[in-house]
C-alpha positions in Angstrom: 34.6 -22.6 -12.8 31.3 -22.1 -11.0 28.8 -19.7 -12.5 26.9 -17.1 -10.5 24.1 -16.2 -13.0 20.4 -16.7 -12.6 19.2 -20.2 -13.4 18.1 -20.5 -17.0 20.2 -17.6 -18.2 23.6 -17.8 -19.8 26.6 -17.1 -17.6 29.4 -14.8 -18.6 30.9 -17.6 -20.7 27.6 -18.6 -22.2 27.8 -21.9 -20.4 24.7 -23.4 -18.7 24.4 -23.0 -14.9 26.0 -26.0 -13.2 23.8 -28.0 -10.9 25.6 -29.7 -7.9 22.4 -30.6 -6.1 23.3 -34.3 -6.1 26.3 -33.5 -3.9 24.5 -31.5 -1.2 25.0 -33.1 2.2 26.7 -36.0 0.7 29.9 -37.0 2.5 31.3 -38.5 -0.7 31.4 -35.1 -2.3 32.3 -33.0 0.8 35.5 -32.0 2.5 34.0 -30.4 5.6 31.2 -30.7 8.2 29.1 -27.8 9.0 27.6 -27.9 12.5 24.5 -25.7 12.8 23.6 -24.9 16.4 20.1 -23.7 16.6 19.4 -21.5 19.7 16.2 -20.0 20.9 15.1 -16.7 19.4 15.2 -13.5 21.4 12.0 -12.9 23.4 8.8 -12.6 21.4 10.5 -13.8 18.2 8.8 -16.4 16.1 10.5 -19.6 15.3 10.1 -21.2 11.9 7.7 -23.6 13.4 5.4 -20.7 14.3 4.4 -19.4 10.9 3.6 -15.8 10.6 -0.1 -15.4 10.0 0.4 -12.6 7.5 2.9 -10.5 5.6 2.4 -7.8 8.3 3.3 -10.3 11.0 6.5 -11.2 9.1 7.4 -7.6 8.7 6.9 -6.8 12.4 8.9 -9.9 13.5 11.8 -9.3 11.1 12.0 -5.6 11.9 12.1 -6.2 15.6 14.8 -8.9 15.1 16.9 -6.4 13.1 16.6 -3.8 15.9 17.5 -6.4 18.6 20.4 -7.6 16.5 21.9 -4.2 16.4 21.7 -3.9 20.2 23.6 -7.1 21.1 25.7 -9.5 19.1 26.4 -12.9 20.8 29.3 -15.2 20.0 30.5 -18.5 21.3 34.2 -19.0 22.3 35.6 -22.4 23.0 39.1 -23.4 24.2 41.9 -23.4 21.6 39.7 -21.6 19.0 39.8 -18.2 17.5 36.9 -16.1 16.4 37.4 -15.3 12.7 37.1 -11.7 11.5 34.7 -12.0 8.6 35.0 -8.5 7.3 34.9 -8.4 3.5 35.9 -6.0 0.8 33.4 -3.3 0.1 32.5 -4.7 -3.3 32.3 -8.4 -4.0 30.3 -10.3 -6.6 28.8 -7.1 -8.0 27.3 -6.0 -4.7 28.1 -3.0 -2.5 28.5 -3.9 1.2 28.4 -1.4 4.0 27.6 -1.7 7.7 24.9 -4.3 7.8 21.6 -4.3 9.6 22.1 -8.0 10.4 25.7 -9.1 10.7 26.4 -12.7 9.6 26.4 -15.1 12.6 29.9 -15.6 13.8 31.7 -18.6 12.2 33.9 -20.7 14.5 36.4 -23.2 13.4 36.7 -26.2 15.7 37.9 -29.7 16.1 35.5 -32.4 17.1 37.0 -32.7 20.6 36.1 -29.0 21.3 32.4 -29.5 21.0 30.5 -28.9 24.2 33.0 -26.8 26.0 31.8 -24.2 28.5 31.2 -20.5 27.6 33.6 -17.9 28.9 33.1 -14.1 29.0 35.4 -12.0 27.0 35.7 -8.3 27.7 33.2 -5.9 29.2 31.8 -4.4 25.9 28.1 -4.8 25.9 28.2 -5.3 22.1 30.5 -8.4 22.6 28.6 -10.4 25.1 28.9 -14.2 25.4 26.0 -16.3 24.1 25.2 -18.9 26.7 21.7 -19.6 25.2 20.5 -23.2 25.3 21.1 -25.0 22.1 17.8 -26.3 21.0 19.2 -28.7 18.3 22.2 -29.3 16.2 22.1 -29.9 12.5 25.1 -31.5 10.8 25.6 -30.8 7.1 28.3 -32.2 4.8 29.6 -29.3 2.7 32.0 -28.7 -0.1 34.2 -25.7 0.6 35.0 -25.0 -3.1 31.2 -24.8 -3.9 30.4 -22.5 -1.0 33.5 -20.4 -1.5 32.6 -19.9 -5.2 29.1 -18.7 -4.4 29.9 -16.6 -1.3 32.7 -14.2 -0.5 31.9 -14.9 3.2 32.7 -18.6 2.9 35.6 -17.8 0.5 37.3 -15.8 3.2 36.5 -18.4 5.8 38.1 -21.2 3.9 41.1 -19.4 2.4 42.3 -17.0 5.1 45.6 -18.9 5.5 45.1 -19.5 9.2 45.2 -22.8 11.0 41.4 -22.7 11.4 40.9 -22.6 7.7 42.4 -26.0 7.4 40.2 -27.7 10.0 37.4 -30.0 8.9 34.6 -28.9 11.3 32.9 -25.5 11.2 30.3 -24.4 13.7 27.7 -21.9 13.0 25.2 -20.7 15.6 21.9 -19.2 14.4 18.5 -18.4 15.8 15.6 -20.8 15.3 13.7 -18.4 13.0 16.7 -18.5 10.6 17.0 -22.2 10.4 14.8 -23.0 7.4 16.1 -20.1 5.4 19.8 -21.1 6.0 19.1 -24.7 4.9 17.3 -23.4 1.8 20.3 -21.1 1.1 22.8 -23.9 1.4 20.7 -26.1 -0.9 20.5 -23.2 -3.4 24.3 -22.8 -3.4 24.4 -26.4 -4.8 21.3 -26.6 -7.0 20.7 -22.9 -8.0 17.0 -23.3 -7.2 14.6 -22.9 -4.3 11.7 -25.3 -3.4 9.9 -22.6 -1.4 7.6 -20.1 -3.2 5.7 -18.2 -0.5 6.6 -14.5 -0.2 7.6 -14.7 3.5 9.7 -17.8 3.0 11.5 -16.3 0.0 12.1 -13.1 1.9 13.7 -15.1 4.7 16.0 -16.7 2.2 16.8 -13.3 0.7 17.7 -12.0 4.1 20.0 -15.0 4.7 21.6 -14.6 1.3 22.3 -10.9 2.1 23.8 -11.9 5.4 26.1 -14.5 3.9 26.6 -12.5 0.7 25.3 -15.0 -1.9 24.6 -12.6 -4.7 23.2 -15.2 -7.1 20.6 -16.2 -4.5 19.6 -12.6 -3.8 19.1 -12.2 -7.6 17.1 -15.4 -7.8 14.9 -14.4 -4.8 14.4 -10.9 -6.2 13.1 -12.2 -9.6 11.0 -14.9 -7.9 9.3 -12.3 -5.8 8.7 -10.1 -8.9 6.8 -13.0 -10.5 4.6 -13.7 -7.5 1.3 -11.9 -7.2 1.9 -8.6 -5.6 -0.3 -6.7 -3.2 0.1 -3.3 -1.5 1.1 -5.1 1.6 3.9 -7.1 0.0 5.0 -4.1 -2.0 5.4 -2.0 1.1 7.3 -4.9 2.7 9.8 -5.1 -0.2 10.5 -1.4 0.3 11.0 -1.9 4.1 13.9 -4.4 3.7 17.2 -3.6 5.5 19.2 -0.8 3.8 22.0 -3.1 2.8 19.5 -5.3 0.9 17.8 -2.3 -0.7 21.1 -0.9 -1.9 22.1 -4.2 -3.7 21.9 -4.1 -7.4 20.4 -7.5 -7.4 17.3 -6.3 -5.5 16.9 -3.0 -7.4 14.5 -4.4 -9.9 12.2 -5.8 -7.2 12.0 -2.4 -5.4 11.3 -0.7 -8.7 8.4 -3.1 -9.4 7.1 -2.5 -5.9 7.2 1.3 -6.4 5.5 1.0 -9.7 2.8 -1.2 -8.3 2.0 1.2 -5.4 2.0 4.2 -7.8 -0.4 2.4 -10.1 -2.6 1.2 -7.2 -3.0 4.7 -5.8 -3.0 6.6 -9.1 -6.3 8.2 -8.2 -5.1 9.8 -4.9 -8.4 11.5 -4.1 -10.3 8.2 -4.5 -8.0 6.4 -2.0 -6.9 9.4 0.1 -7.8 7.7 3.4 -5.7 4.7 2.5 -2.8 6.8 1.2 -2.9 8.9 4.3 -2.0 5.7 6.3 1.0 4.7 4.1 4.5 4.8 5.6 7.1 7.1 4.2 8.5 4.5 1.7 5.0 4.1 0.3 4.4 7.9 0.1 7.7 8.3 -1.8 6.7 5.6 -4.2 3.3 7.0 -5.0 4.2 10.7 -5.2 7.3 10.2 -7.3 4.9 9.2 -10.2 4.2 11.5 -13.1 0.7 9.9 -13.7 -1.2 10.8 -10.5 -4.8 11.8 -11.1 -4.9 15.0 -9.1 -6.4 18.4 -9.6 -3.2 20.3 -9.3 0.2 20.4 -7.5 -1.4 22.6 -4.9 -3.6 19.7 -3.9 -0.5 17.4 -3.6 1.2 20.0 -1.4 -1.8 20.2 0.9 -2.1 16.4 1.1 1.6 15.8 1.9 1.6 18.5 4.5 -1.4 16.8 6.1 0.3 13.4 5.9 3.5 14.7 7.6 1.6 16.4 10.4 -0.4 13.2 11.0 2.6 10.8 11.1 5.0 13.2 12.8 3.1 15.3 15.3 6.2 16.8 16.9 7.2 19.9 15.0 10.9 19.1 14.8 10.3 15.6 13.5 7.8 16.9 11.0 10.1 19.6 9.8 12.9 17.1 9.4 10.9 14.7 7.2 9.4 17.5 5.2 12.7 19.2 4.5 14.8 16.1 3.7 12.3 13.7 2.1 8.9 15.2 1.2 10.1 18.4 -0.4 11.6 16.2 -3.2 8.1 14.9 -4.0 6.5 18.3 -4.5 6.8 19.9 -7.9 6.8 23.5 -6.8 7.2 25.0 -10.3 3.7 23.8 -11.1 2.1 25.3 -8.0 0.1 28.5 -8.3 1.8 31.7 -7.2 -1.0 32.2 -4.6 0.0 28.9 -3.0 3.7 29.5 -3.2 3.2 32.7 -1.1 1.5 30.5 1.6 4.4 28.0 1.4 6.9 30.7 2.3 5.0 31.4 5.6 4.6 27.7 6.5 6.3 26.9 9.8 6.7 23.2 9.1 9.5 23.7 6.5 13.0 24.9 7.1 12.9 28.6 6.1 16.2 28.7 4.2 15.6 25.6 2.2 11.9 26.4 1.3 12.9 29.9 0.3 15.4 28.5 -2.3 12.8 26.0 -3.5 10.1 28.7 -4.1 12.6 31.0 -5.7 13.6 28.2 -8.1 9.9 27.6 -8.9 9.4 31.3 -9.7 12.4 31.4 -12.0 11.0 28.4 -13.8 7.6 30.1 -14.3 9.4 33.1 -15.8 11.1 31.0 -18.4 9.9 30.6 -22.0 7.8 27.6 -22.8 10.8 26.2 -24.9 13.2 26.6 -22.0 10.7 25.0 -19.6 10.4 22.0 -21.8 14.2 21.7 -22.0 14.5 21.8 -18.2 11.7 19.2 -17.8 13.5 17.0 -20.3 16.7 17.2 -18.3 14.9 16.5 -15.1 13.2 13.4 -16.6 16.5 11.6 -16.6 17.2 12.1 -12.9 15.4 11.0 -9.8 14.6 14.5 -8.7 11.8 15.3 -11.2 10.7 18.6 -9.9 10.5 20.2 -13.4 8.5 17.4 -14.9 4.8 18.1 -15.3 2.3 15.6 -14.0 -1.0 14.7 -15.7 -3.0 17.2 -13.7 -6.8 17.4 -14.0 -6.5 21.2 -14.1 -3.9 22.5 -16.5 -1.3 24.9 -15.2 -1.3 28.5 -16.4 1.4 31.2 -16.4 0.3 34.7 -15.4 1.9 38.2 -15.8 0.1 41.0 -13.8 0.3 44.8 -14.2 -1.1 47.4 -11.9 -0.4 50.5 -14.0 -1.6 52.3 -16.0 -4.6 49.9 -15.7 -5.1 46.8 -13.7 -4.3 44.0 -16.3 -3.1 40.4 -16.5 -1.8 38.2 -19.3 -2.6 34.5 -18.9 -0.9 31.7 -20.9 -2.3 28.2 -21.3 -0.5 25.4 -23.2 -2.3 22.3 -24.3 -0.5 19.3 -25.8 -1.8 17.8 -29.1 -2.6 14.5 -27.2 -4.7 16.5 -24.6 -6.7 18.1 -27.4 -7.2 14.8 -29.2 -8.8 13.4 -26.0 -11.4 16.1 -26.1 -13.2 14.6 -29.1 -16.1 14.3 -29.5 -17.6 16.2 -26.5 -14.9 16.6 -23.8 -13.5 19.5 -21.9 -10.4 20.4 -19.9 -10.1 23.1 -17.3 -7.1 25.3 -16.3 -6.0 25.9 -12.8 -7.7 28.8 -11.1 -5.9 32.2 -11.2 -6.7 35.4 -9.4 -7.2 38.8 -10.9 -8.7 41.9 -9.3 -9.6 39.9 -6.2 -11.6 37.4 -8.2 -10.9 33.8 -9.2 -11.0 32.9 -12.9 -10.4 29.8 -15.0 -10.2 28.6 -18.6 -12.1 25.7 -20.1 -11.3 24.2 -23.6 -14.0 22.3 -25.3 -14.7 20.1 -28.3 -18.1 21.4 -29.5 -20.6 20.3 -32.1 -21.6 23.2 -34.4 -25.3 22.7 -34.8 -25.6 24.8 -38.0 -22.7 23.3 -40.0 -22.8 19.9 -38.2 -19.1 19.6 -37.5 -17.0 19.6 -34.4 -14.7 22.5 -33.5 -12.3 23.8 -30.8 -13.8 26.2 -28.3 -12.3 28.3 -25.5 -14.2 29.9 -22.5 -13.2 32.1 -19.6 -15.2 31.7 -16.4 -15.4 33.3 -13.0 -15.4 31.0 -9.9 -17.4 33.2 -7.5 -21.1 32.6 -7.4 -23.8 34.9 -6.1 -24.3 38.6 -6.6 -20.7 39.5 -7.4 -20.1 41.3 -10.7 -16.8 42.1 -12.4 -16.4 44.0 -15.7 -13.3 43.2 -18.0 -12.1 43.8 -21.5 -10.7 40.5 -22.9 -8.7 39.3 -25.8 -8.0 35.7 -26.9 -5.0 34.9 -29.0 -3.0 31.9 -30.2 0.5 31.3 -31.6 0.6 30.4 -35.3 3.1 29.0 -37.7 5.3 30.0 -39.5 6.1 33.2 -37.5 5.1 31.6 -34.2 3.7 35.0 -33.1 0.5 35.4 -31.1 -2.4 36.3 -33.4 -5.5 37.8 -31.9 -8.6 35.7 -32.6 -11.3 37.5 -30.6 -11.7 40.5 -28.4 -14.5 42.1 -26.5 -15.8 43.1 -23.1 -18.0 41.3 -20.6 -19.5 41.8 -17.1 -19.1 38.6 -15.1 -21.6 37.5 -12.5 -21.7 34.4 -10.4 -20.9 31.2 -12.3 -21.0 32.9 -15.8 -18.5 32.4 -18.6 -17.6 34.0 -21.9 -16.0 32.4 -24.9 -16.2 31.1 -28.4 -17.5 27.6 -29.5 -15.3 27.8 -32.6 -12.2 29.8 -31.6 -10.4 29.3 -34.9 -13.3 29.2 -37.3 -12.4 25.8 -38.8 -13.6 22.2 -38.4 -12.0 19.9 -35.7 -10.4 17.7 -38.4 -8.5 20.6 -39.9 -7.6 21.9 -36.4 -6.1 18.5 -35.5 -4.5 17.7 -38.8 -0.7 17.4 -39.3 -0.8 20.5 -41.5 -2.5 22.5 -38.7 -0.7 25.8 -38.1 -1.8 25.9 -34.5 0.4 23.2 -33.0 4.1 24.1 -32.6 6.2 21.2 -31.6 3.0 19.4 -30.6 1.8 22.2 -28.3 -1.1 24.6 -28.7 -0.2 28.0 -27.2 -3.1 30.1 -26.0 -3.1 33.6 -24.5 -5.8 35.8 -22.9 -5.4 39.4 -21.9 -7.8 40.7 -19.2 -8.1 44.4 -18.3 -10.4 45.8 -15.6 -12.9 48.1 -17.2 -13.0 51.6 -15.7 
């Protein structure tokens, strides 16, 4: 029994992979002859003799060929021969097969005397035209039908369909010149379970051929080989732009996952590379903005950037709305946007009104949940692809705000910091919250690790600042509180009043009155399930 596992790995029966390389193209170990007729590529296609100068050239060439292939499929019909229907079951060899971007070249059973007969037109359907292209050359390969059938459901059906043609010795396959080298490498692999080529473009060609002829073991081999080759942003984007049937194959999933991770890591600092990111295609944008580890100020900034990207790449409103509503909306984590920005989202013409209203409503419901419930929802979302409840590593920490107009204008602001975030503040770091608006002014929190000059120890400090600079003044009463064990109630730490002016802040360098070491210790009463819960109440002074 022939194995279909990756070379060097145990097969299902723990037996070593069998190597029949010695029998390839050897008439002594073959029962059939494969005639490979090589015809000229469609206009502007590159032959294998004309190497693509770059990965980008390869991508453009293959993408154009896929589009042309969809438009017209050519076959050769010769006297006394029947074109075999090579449709296969939906699942074979662990792969799922649907309508393919590139159908396998039509296989024709023939007798030696039939070779060279004239072409005849069959039917008037433009998708079933006769290929009278000039044959550039003919390669003859001695093959073993059991070996090919064991590796490929395509050849299995061809050699065991029970018709007269399946018993004939000669098989003719017509391919384009650009596929010639890849097909020969594929046939060799089906015997030896290895490839001699290692360049990304050549391996991708073999991968495409393996997909076309449904050789799952070769697809798996190519996928792992490409994973081990040095990756660039160019090659990563290319791997994500493979035909849909290739991308859907389980054997290629690991390659696409690695490509996505590479792009996400390469453009982790979106602001630093925003010009490059703005030029990425949709597949690249989805890979980058699906990441939890982006270095961005806030989700508001991500929303603004993705909206700009969509408008740049899809200037027509209907196209822009389609891609935003069906693809981009999944990348934006609306629950972590500010309420001020969510209001603007509702009035944005670029989104479908009904869908964006539901998304914003869901975000507002999430904001109204308790911290415990929010963490539970985020944990559930972390196990699925749609990670809209999962918080990213924002530069500015999200806050939750509750506002009151009566009897006095007041707001309650909640800020949560993880133990890891606090640990990173030592010895002199600081972290800022997202801006929030109150009384027509913009405010923010900043948490610090400070050195107490008198007692010479570090401590945790919290400050409240006003964004506006200049001559603006704003008087408030404030109160800082934190949740403490064991009751987990909010306990007031400091209260007072302050008149803010441009760029000023008020706060306490040692909010809890204890050294940093005690604050961060395992016995600390300030971290509940690894989270520090802070609260500030602000009231406009009369």
